[in-house]
Structures are given as structure tokens and as C-alpha cells.
C-alpha positions, 0 to 999 in steps of 0.5 A: 322501548323499555316499557315493553320489557317490564313486568309489574308485580304488585301487592299490599304490604305483607302479602307475599310480594317478595315471594312472587318476585323470587318465584319469577326471577329464580325460575325463568331464564327470560327474566332478569335476576334483579328487580326494581321498586317503582316507588323509589323514583319518588323523591321522598322515598327513603331509598330514592333513585332519581328518575334519570338514574332509575331509567338508565338502570332499567334500560341496562338490565337485560331480559324481562325486568320485574318492577315491584309496587305496593302503592295504588295503581293510580300513581297518586303516590308520586308527587313529581309530575315527571315521576308520576307520568313515568309510573303511569307509563310503566303501569299502562304498558306492562303486564301486571301480577297482583298478589293477595293475602287473607286481609286478617293475616295481613293485618296481623303481619302488619301489626308486628312489622309496624311494632318493629319500627314504631314506638307508637304501635309497640304500645298499642293493642292489636284492636286499637291498631286494627282500627287506626288510620293507615296514615299512608298519604293524605288521599287515603285519610278516612280509611281504616287499615282493613278499609284501605286493604280492601280499597287497594285490592279493588283498585288493582283488580280493576286493571287490565292485562292482570293476573291475580294469584294469592299468598296461599297459591305460592305457599301450597301450590308453588309449582302450579303457580309459577307455571301459571305466572310464566304462561301468563307472561309468555316466558319460559320456566326452568325445567327444575323449579328452585323452591323458595326458602322462607327461612333464609334471606335471599341473596343480595344484589351484586355491588353495582345494583346494590349501590344503584338502589336495586331493592335489597332482600329483607327477611320477613316475619314468617307467619302461617296462613290463619294466624289471625285466629289467635289475634282477632276477638269477636269485636275485631272480626265484626269490625273487619267484616264491616270494613273489608267483608265484601272484598274478602268474599270477592277474593274467595276468602271464607270465615 
């Protein structure tokens, strides 16, 4: 059954999800070189793929298939019952890799990304953005952006059959991290690893996959670990620590 052939790769937005996907799909002959975004089965998604079509595409791809996810693992993102059950089935039966990044750097990267698509955010200071409502879904209301980051990580860390890696692992310990992932998944790694190129957008999916909605690579804002130091003032740091300090310590991040 297809669920035994899927690998879930999850991360909060702006946390290295694309790097992890590329590190796997470019460096193992056992993993298909395309991947699918599970959120696309939700009808309201701006690149929606109807569930039946998504399932057929998943079944047609040879090898182990990467399925990316940025939402919470409880699958409440999906409004349709069939789509929600499908997402939960994938999550229940697939090994998962969760990629985390220093939450302070996530906030900075998210701020710049949101400025590129939102006039409201373009007119906000970073301090105001940090304290804003993430406004993702009704069930997430009441959480600040750092609060949701911590909530998201906590939910994923509670999952079974999970490997946890960091953005820094991919950035500074690339070869060791690729082998850590392939060992966890019991797949082969290429003898010579292909490095990630942060400056150039990866190749686009072939025509058929592109038309079917397989996620098209996008070039991210290139930020260095520690960029947060030039954006957070003392008040911002105190607020972030209040909202997400426990999770930062749990993940091994220091001030």
C-alpha cells in the first residue's frame, strides 16, 4: 500500500524544509527525485490537487516518495473529512523527519517573507510583527508568532517514528546529516553526495509533474544563522523568551 512508501518531511515555515527535501532526493537512489506537499489536498489551498488525483500521482511515483508538511501533525488544517483522514493515514504510517531552526532566525526570515506578500507586514516594524497573531487557522488564535513556533515544534516532537534534525545540521554538518537521515530511513546514500546550492533555485519538476501540482522549487531568502541579533532589541528578546524559551532550551538553543 502506498503509505508504506512515503516519507514525511516536516518543518515550521522558513526552517529549512526545502534543504532537507533536496538533501534526500538528490542523494539517495532509493528516493524519488520529485516530492509532494500534503497540504495541497486541502480544497482551500491555492495550488489544490483533488484528493483522488493526489493519490494517483503518489501511487505512480517509483521509489520512496517524499511528502512535505508545514502544518500541525493533528491534521486539523484539512477541512474535508476524506482529506483529513488521508493526511492522518499518511502521518500514522510514514517515518518522519522534523527540521527545526532557531526560532529567532525563523521570526526574522518569516518577517521578510511576509513583507514580500503582505502590504500590512510591509508597514509593520519587526517588533510589532513579532507580537502579532500568526492568523493561520481559527484553532491557533491566541498564540503569538513565537508561541505558535513553540507549539508547532512541541506537537511534532511528540510524534512516533521521528528523526529530528536542525537547520544548522544541514548548513554546517551536511554529509553527516545526510547519512543520519538515510540511516534512519534505511535507504542507500550515494557514494558522492551532491551539495546544496543555496544561491540557485533547484531544477523544476518535469512537465507532467508540474501540471499535476508537484511543488515547484522556490528560491528562499538566504539568511545566516544568527541574523536575529541585528533585528531583536531587548524587549523583543524578553517577549520571545516568555513565549518560546522553554522550547528553545529543549531544542538545544542558547542565548
